[in-house]
NUSE-935176 format. One record per residue (C-alpha): residue number from 1; residue in one letter; z, x negated, y negated. Coordinates in nm, 4 decimals. Each point is the difference from the previous one (the first is absolute). Layout:
% residues N
NUM / A / Z / X / Y
...
% end
This chain:
% residues 295
1 / X / 0.0000 / 0.0000 / 0.0000
2 / X / -0.0750 / -0.1126 / -0.3553
3 / X / 0.2955 / 0.0597 / -0.2313
4 / X / -0.1620 / -0.1504 / -0.3114
5 / X / -0.3004 / 0.2224 / -0.0681
6 / X / -0.2508 / 0.0046 / -0.2839
7 / X / -0.1898 / 0.3163 / -0.0897
8 / X / -0.3675 / 0.0097 / -0.0982
9 / X / -0.1245 / 0.3096 / -0.1826
10 / X / -0.3726 / 0.0794 / 0.0361
11 / X / -0.0302 / 0.2111 / -0.3114
12 / X / -0.3433 / 0.1664 / 0.0185
13 / X / -0.2454 / -0.1232 / 0.2669
14 / X / -0.3710 / 0.0792 / 0.0175
15 / X / -0.0059 / 0.3278 / 0.1915
16 / X / -0.0310 / 0.3605 / -0.1119
17 / X / 0.3723 / 0.0568 / -0.0511
18 / X / -0.0531 / 0.0461 / -0.3751
19 / X / -0.1661 / 0.3337 / 0.0837
20 / X / 0.3124 / 0.1146 / 0.1868
21 / X / 0.2758 / -0.1131 / -0.2362
22 / X / 0.0139 / -0.0325 / -0.3775
23 / X / 0.2680 / -0.2662 / 0.0472
24 / X / -0.2540 / -0.2522 / 0.1332
25 / X / -0.0748 / -0.2325 / -0.2950
26 / X / -0.3597 / -0.0368 / -0.1171
27 / X / -0.0197 / -0.1812 / -0.3339
28 / X / 0.1071 / -0.3617 / -0.0502
29 / X / 0.2971 / 0.1166 / -0.2058
30 / X / 0.1082 / 0.2433 / 0.2705
31 / X / -0.0400 / -0.2641 / 0.2720
32 / X / 0.1951 / -0.2587 / -0.2022
33 / X / 0.2716 / 0.2566 / -0.0706
34 / X / 0.0132 / 0.0769 / 0.3738
35 / X / 0.0522 / -0.3704 / 0.0775
36 / X / 0.2837 / -0.0150 / -0.2534
37 / X / 0.1520 / 0.3235 / 0.1340
38 / X / -0.0098 / -0.1362 / 0.3552
39 / X / 0.1619 / -0.3279 / -0.1095
40 / X / 0.2804 / 0.1831 / -0.1774
41 / X / 0.0563 / 0.2007 / 0.3189
42 / X / 0.0373 / -0.3184 / 0.2074
43 / X / -0.3476 / -0.1224 / 0.0973
44 / X / -0.0467 / -0.3764 / -0.0164
45 / X / -0.3808 / 0.0176 / 0.0344
46 / X / -0.2541 / 0.2416 / -0.1480
47 / X / -0.3294 / 0.0263 / 0.1909
48 / X / -0.2801 / 0.0982 / -0.2382
49 / X / -0.3381 / 0.1692 / 0.0278
50 / X / -0.1774 / 0.1376 / -0.3067
51 / X / -0.1898 / 0.3238 / -0.0540
52 / X / -0.2524 / 0.1333 / -0.2485
53 / X / 0.2365 / 0.1595 / -0.2530
54 / X / -0.2312 / 0.2988 / -0.0519
55 / X / -0.0864 / 0.0899 / 0.3595
56 / X / 0.2741 / -0.1680 / 0.2002
57 / X / -0.2542 / -0.1592 / 0.2341
58 / X / 0.0755 / -0.3536 / 0.1229
59 / X / -0.1318 / -0.2850 / -0.2116
60 / X / -0.0462 / -0.3777 / 0.0046
61 / X / -0.0290 / -0.0319 / -0.3784
62 / X / 0.1785 / -0.3233 / -0.1051
63 / X / 0.0747 / 0.1495 / -0.3426
64 / X / 0.2114 / 0.2722 / 0.1617
65 / X / 0.1951 / -0.2586 / 0.2016
66 / X / 0.0443 / -0.2083 / -0.3143
67 / X / 0.1570 / 0.2884 / -0.1902
68 / X / 0.2387 / 0.0807 / 0.2863
69 / X / 0.1082 / -0.3623 / 0.0386
70 / X / 0.0449 / -0.0556 / -0.3733
71 / X / 0.2079 / 0.3149 / -0.0354
72 / X / 0.2283 / -0.0922 / 0.2884
73 / X / 0.0379 / -0.3640 / -0.1028
74 / X / 0.0806 / 0.0949 / -0.3595
75 / X / 0.2722 / 0.2436 / 0.1074
76 / X / 0.3651 / -0.0967 / 0.0330
77 / X / -0.0016 / 0.0885 / 0.3717
78 / X / -0.0444 / -0.2699 / 0.2635
79 / X / -0.2229 / 0.0775 / 0.2988
80 / X / -0.2306 / -0.2089 / 0.2189
81 / X / -0.3617 / 0.1122 / -0.0422
82 / X / -0.2189 / 0.0342 / 0.3100
83 / X / -0.3611 / 0.0877 / -0.0848
84 / X / -0.2305 / 0.1373 / 0.2664
85 / X / -0.3064 / -0.2026 / 0.0957
86 / X / -0.1053 / 0.2628 / 0.2514
87 / X / -0.2568 / 0.1740 / -0.2171
88 / X / -0.3675 / -0.0857 / 0.0418
89 / X / -0.0133 / 0.0186 / 0.3786
90 / X / -0.0930 / 0.3667 / 0.0425
91 / X / -0.2980 / 0.1030 / 0.2113
92 / X / -0.0954 / 0.3657 / 0.0384
93 / X / -0.2760 / 0.0580 / 0.2514
94 / X / -0.2711 / 0.2568 / -0.0679
95 / X / 0.0681 / 0.2206 / 0.3035
96 / X / 0.0256 / -0.0269 / 0.3777
97 / X / -0.3783 / 0.0166 / 0.0548
98 / X / -0.1109 / -0.1959 / -0.3074
99 / X / 0.2747 / -0.2475 / -0.0910
100 / X / -0.2344 / -0.1769 / -0.2426
101 / X / -0.0382 / 0.0153 / -0.2919
102 / X / 0.3718 / -0.0166 / -0.0726
103 / X / 0.1586 / 0.3050 / -0.1544
104 / X / 0.1468 / 0.0649 / -0.3466
105 / X / 0.3344 / -0.1690 / -0.0540
106 / X / -0.0984 / -0.3240 / 0.1721
107 / X / 0.1494 / -0.2900 / -0.1946
108 / X / -0.0693 / -0.3323 / 0.1697
109 / X / 0.0209 / -0.3153 / -0.2102
110 / X / 0.0592 / -0.3698 / 0.0563
111 / X / 0.3203 / -0.2019 / 0.0136
112 / X / -0.0282 / -0.1195 / -0.3611
113 / X / -0.0401 / 0.3494 / -0.1440
114 / X / 0.2820 / 0.1392 / 0.2146
115 / X / 0.2352 / -0.2582 / -0.1513
116 / X / -0.1059 / -0.0013 / -0.3672
117 / X / 0.3192 / 0.1750 / -0.1148
118 / X / 0.2217 / -0.2174 / 0.2195
119 / X / -0.1447 / -0.3285 / -0.1261
120 / X / 0.0149 / 0.1192 / -0.3610
121 / X / 0.3482 / 0.1550 / -0.0013
122 / X / 0.1722 / -0.2206 / 0.2616
123 / X / 0.2495 / 0.2479 / 0.1427
124 / X / 0.2732 / -0.1431 / 0.2174
125 / X / -0.1438 / 0.1787 / 0.3060
126 / X / -0.3314 / 0.1591 / 0.0968
127 / X / -0.0951 / 0.1769 / 0.3199
128 / X / -0.2391 / -0.1223 / 0.2676
129 / X / -0.1064 / 0.2774 / 0.2420
130 / X / -0.0301 / -0.2017 / 0.3183
131 / X / -0.2698 / 0.1877 / 0.1904
132 / X / -0.2566 / 0.2774 / 0.0197
133 / X / 0.1113 / 0.3517 / 0.0955
134 / X / -0.1235 / 0.3556 / 0.0513
135 / X / 0.2022 / 0.2390 / -0.2145
136 / X / 0.0301 / 0.3721 / 0.0724
137 / X / -0.3044 / 0.0836 / -0.2113
138 / X / -0.3054 / 0.0561 / 0.2179
139 / X / -0.2350 / -0.2687 / -0.1316
140 / X / 0.2247 / -0.2339 / -0.2019
141 / X / 0.0727 / -0.3577 / 0.1085
142 / X / 0.2440 / -0.2350 / -0.1751
143 / X / -0.1939 / -0.3237 / 0.0331
144 / X / 0.1558 / -0.3467 / -0.0024
145 / X / -0.1928 / -0.2511 / 0.2089
146 / X / 0.1555 / -0.3298 / 0.1119
147 / X / -0.2402 / -0.1855 / -0.2273
148 / X / 0.0913 / 0.2139 / -0.3005
149 / X / 0.3716 / -0.0392 / 0.0699
150 / X / -0.0289 / -0.3774 / 0.0313
151 / X / -0.1800 / -0.0174 / -0.3337
152 / X / 0.2530 / 0.2284 / -0.1684
153 / X / 0.2990 / -0.1831 / 0.1488
154 / X / -0.1352 / -0.3307 / -0.1297
155 / X / -0.0408 / 0.1374 / -0.3533
156 / X / 0.3457 / 0.1609 / 0.0032
157 / X / 0.1494 / -0.3292 / 0.1178
158 / X / -0.1783 / -0.1934 / -0.2759
159 / X / 0.1305 / 0.2455 / -0.2602
160 / X / 0.3596 / -0.0613 / 0.1078
161 / X / 0.0564 / 0.3671 / 0.0862
162 / X / 0.1953 / 0.1017 / 0.3100
163 / X / -0.2069 / 0.2261 / 0.2287
164 / X / 0.1702 / 0.2971 / 0.1605
165 / X / -0.1942 / 0.0363 / 0.3246
166 / X / -0.0587 / 0.3683 / 0.0778
167 / X / 0.0099 / 0.0569 / 0.3767
168 / X / -0.1213 / 0.3383 / 0.1273
169 / X / -0.0293 / -0.0886 / 0.3697
170 / X / 0.0704 / -0.2727 / 0.2532
171 / X / -0.3368 / -0.1726 / -0.0467
172 / X / 0.0711 / -0.0336 / -0.3716
173 / X / 0.3170 / -0.1906 / 0.0832
174 / X / -0.2012 / -0.2311 / 0.2255
175 / X / -0.2445 / -0.0678 / -0.2849
176 / X / 0.2902 / -0.0597 / -0.2412
177 / X / 0.1385 / -0.2652 / 0.2349
178 / X / -0.3436 / -0.1615 / 0.0142
179 / X / -0.0242 / -0.0220 / -0.3802
180 / X / 0.3432 / -0.1620 / -0.0126
181 / X / -0.0915 / -0.2458 / 0.2775
182 / X / -0.3161 / -0.0922 / -0.1930
183 / X / 0.2078 / -0.0874 / -0.3052
184 / X / -0.1399 / 0.2818 / -0.2153
185 / X / 0.3388 / 0.1657 / -0.0537
186 / X / 0.3032 / -0.2053 / -0.0991
187 / X / 0.3635 / 0.0390 / 0.0975
188 / X / 0.1970 / 0.2123 / -0.0462
189 / X / -0.2280 / 0.2574 / 0.1626
190 / X / 0.0479 / 0.3643 / -0.1018
191 / X / -0.1419 / 0.2974 / 0.1891
192 / X / 0.0075 / 0.3781 / -0.0344
193 / X / -0.0134 / 0.2102 / 0.3170
194 / X / -0.1932 / 0.3177 / -0.0861
195 / X / 0.0904 / 0.2577 / 0.2641
196 / X / -0.1206 / 0.3495 / 0.0808
197 / X / -0.3319 / -0.0169 / -0.1846
198 / X / -0.2843 / 0.1508 / 0.2037
199 / X / -0.1394 / -0.1901 / 0.1858
200 / X / 0.2185 / -0.3061 / -0.0102
201 / X / 0.3320 / -0.0605 / 0.1707
202 / X / 0.1894 / 0.3265 / 0.0548
203 / X / 0.3439 / 0.0414 / -0.1537
204 / X / 0.1951 / -0.0181 / 0.3227
205 / X / 0.2703 / -0.2535 / 0.0914
206 / X / -0.1958 / -0.1558 / 0.2869
207 / X / -0.3053 / -0.0739 / -0.2163
208 / X / 0.2199 / -0.1334 / -0.2781
209 / X / 0.1975 / -0.2294 / 0.2284
210 / X / -0.3192 / -0.1255 / 0.1660
211 / X / -0.0994 / -0.1408 / -0.3387
212 / X / 0.3474 / -0.1165 / -0.1055
213 / X / 0.0419 / -0.1889 / 0.3273
214 / X / -0.3157 / -0.1957 / -0.0876
215 / X / 0.0983 / -0.0899 / -0.3570
216 / X / 0.1001 / -0.3672 / -0.0342
217 / X / 0.3723 / -0.0381 / -0.0613
218 / X / -0.0430 / -0.1633 / -0.3421
219 / X / -0.2211 / 0.2757 / -0.1479
220 / X / 0.1330 / 0.2667 / -0.2365
221 / X / -0.1084 / 0.3515 / 0.0858
222 / X / 0.0218 / 0.3444 / -0.1489
223 / X / -0.1192 / 0.3322 / 0.1357
224 / X / -0.0712 / 0.3621 / -0.0793
225 / X / -0.1391 / 0.3180 / 0.1439
226 / X / -0.1621 / 0.2916 / -0.1771
227 / X / 0.0874 / 0.3621 / -0.0718
228 / X / 0.3078 / 0.1428 / 0.1668
229 / X / 0.0596 / -0.3303 / 0.1829
230 / X / 0.0545 / -0.1946 / -0.3226
231 / X / 0.3790 / 0.0384 / -0.0148
232 / X / 0.0607 / -0.0401 / 0.3746
233 / X / -0.1831 / -0.3306 / -0.0332
234 / X / 0.2446 / -0.1155 / -0.2657
235 / X / 0.2709 / -0.0005 / 0.2655
236 / X / -0.2420 / -0.1251 / 0.2658
237 / X / -0.0980 / -0.2961 / -0.2169
238 / X / 0.3554 / -0.1209 / -0.0530
239 / X / 0.0910 / 0.0499 / 0.3660
240 / X / -0.3101 / -0.1968 / 0.1048
241 / X / 0.0877 / -0.2935 / -0.2254
242 / X / -0.2458 / 0.0740 / -0.2798
243 / X / -0.0271 / 0.1218 / -0.3569
244 / X / -0.1067 / 0.3357 / -0.1416
245 / X / -0.2918 / 0.1593 / -0.1806
246 / X / 0.0015 / 0.3497 / -0.1488
247 / X / -0.1938 / 0.1675 / -0.2819
248 / X / -0.2554 / 0.2633 / -0.0904
249 / X / -0.2863 / -0.1975 / 0.1547
250 / X / 0.1370 / 0.0929 / 0.3414
251 / X / 0.1889 / 0.3278 / -0.0491
252 / X / 0.0225 / 0.2522 / -0.2853
253 / X / 0.2949 / 0.2080 / 0.1287
254 / X / 0.3738 / -0.0425 / -0.0531
255 / X / 0.0947 / 0.3064 / 0.2042
256 / X / -0.1933 / 0.2950 / 0.1399
257 / X / -0.1760 / 0.1572 / -0.2970
258 / X / 0.1497 / -0.2512 / -0.2477
259 / X / -0.2374 / -0.2537 / -0.1533
260 / X / 0.1429 / -0.3487 / -0.0475
261 / X / -0.0246 / -0.2597 / -0.2715
262 / X / -0.0086 / -0.3676 / 0.0869
263 / X / 0.3540 / -0.0349 / -0.1302
264 / X / 0.1154 / 0.2847 / 0.2259
265 / X / -0.1432 / -0.1726 / 0.3073
266 / X / 0.1509 / -0.3385 / -0.0854
267 / X / 0.3400 / 0.1562 / -0.0667
268 / X / -0.0041 / 0.1836 / 0.3324
269 / X / -0.1036 / -0.3157 / 0.1832
270 / X / 0.2848 / -0.1849 / -0.1694
271 / X / 0.2479 / 0.2667 / 0.1065
272 / X / -0.1151 / -0.0230 / 0.3621
273 / X / 0.0282 / -0.3775 / -0.0024
274 / X / 0.3396 / -0.0199 / -0.1673
275 / X / 0.1353 / 0.2656 / 0.2363
276 / X / -0.1120 / -0.2290 / 0.2832
277 / X / 0.1991 / -0.2866 / -0.1511
278 / X / -0.2971 / -0.1816 / -0.1494
279 / X / -0.0130 / -0.1811 / -0.3334
280 / X / -0.2984 / 0.0725 / -0.2259
281 / X / -0.1619 / -0.3272 / -0.1067
282 / X / -0.1275 / -0.0338 / -0.3565
283 / X / -0.3129 / -0.1669 / -0.1394
284 / X / 0.1615 / -0.3357 / -0.0816
285 / X / 0.1139 / -0.0464 / 0.3590
286 / X / -0.3406 / 0.1098 / 0.1315
287 / X / -0.1669 / -0.2641 / -0.2182
288 / X / 0.2299 / -0.2663 / 0.1399
289 / X / -0.0503 / 0.1124 / 0.3605
290 / X / -0.3798 / 0.0202 / -0.0222
291 / X / -0.0430 / -0.2952 / -0.2413
292 / X / -0.1842 / 0.2145 / -0.2515
293 / X / -0.1329 / -0.1293 / -0.3303
294 / X / 0.1015 / 0.2263 / -0.2865
295 / X / -0.2413 / 0.0252 / -0.2922
% end
């Protein structure tokens, strides 16, 4: 069991949750405010996507990231910033009989373009989605080839940013180990186990432990599940020796019929952890543990 737990809050994500809850932040100001709210509630790390402020659709616009980062850094609240680098790997096939040409919504760009905002803004952490996966949508593929990941890992390393390796299934963990063995990811290694997302690793204890039992002893790991399994996974994470992620990217509900804010979810996670006898770790201690460079 891990008794010294840090909480990551994924404040908005890139899905369609903004159409289901008016509490999901869209504009840079709203996203920055959500990061600050989560930090005040006890989150050490804020995981950030950006959206088009008018439509709420996911975006890769560096100007939107810049505004979020500047707002958070200029506030009087301390939080570790973790910017996604997962955008730009989306393939949507035409249909089952005519997969080509690719369908609307496809957004497939190179390693350099996927990391423009990271190399410009130099967050302490950015994500690296360590594999390709079929999501629940019929013709959508999250695409991250080994070659692309090697190129991205090398650029992240050169920028002095700590990658958070996103692991959605057992093969992703295998690839993560390979990147570390090849010297493309430095110690200390940090991974996020992403459970219960169709069609990756299911959110059951056996699947979770199959991955945990294959994580090197000196790696730091965190985990989450989506929807109604988000809060059970807070307890599961601590019991399994890991850290915690919550937030509106993964779940919009506090209780049945009650929409959550990011602060609500962090506060509830903190209550669960403290009731289990855990200590909530703050951003300064996370920086020391993960050897992060604060800008």
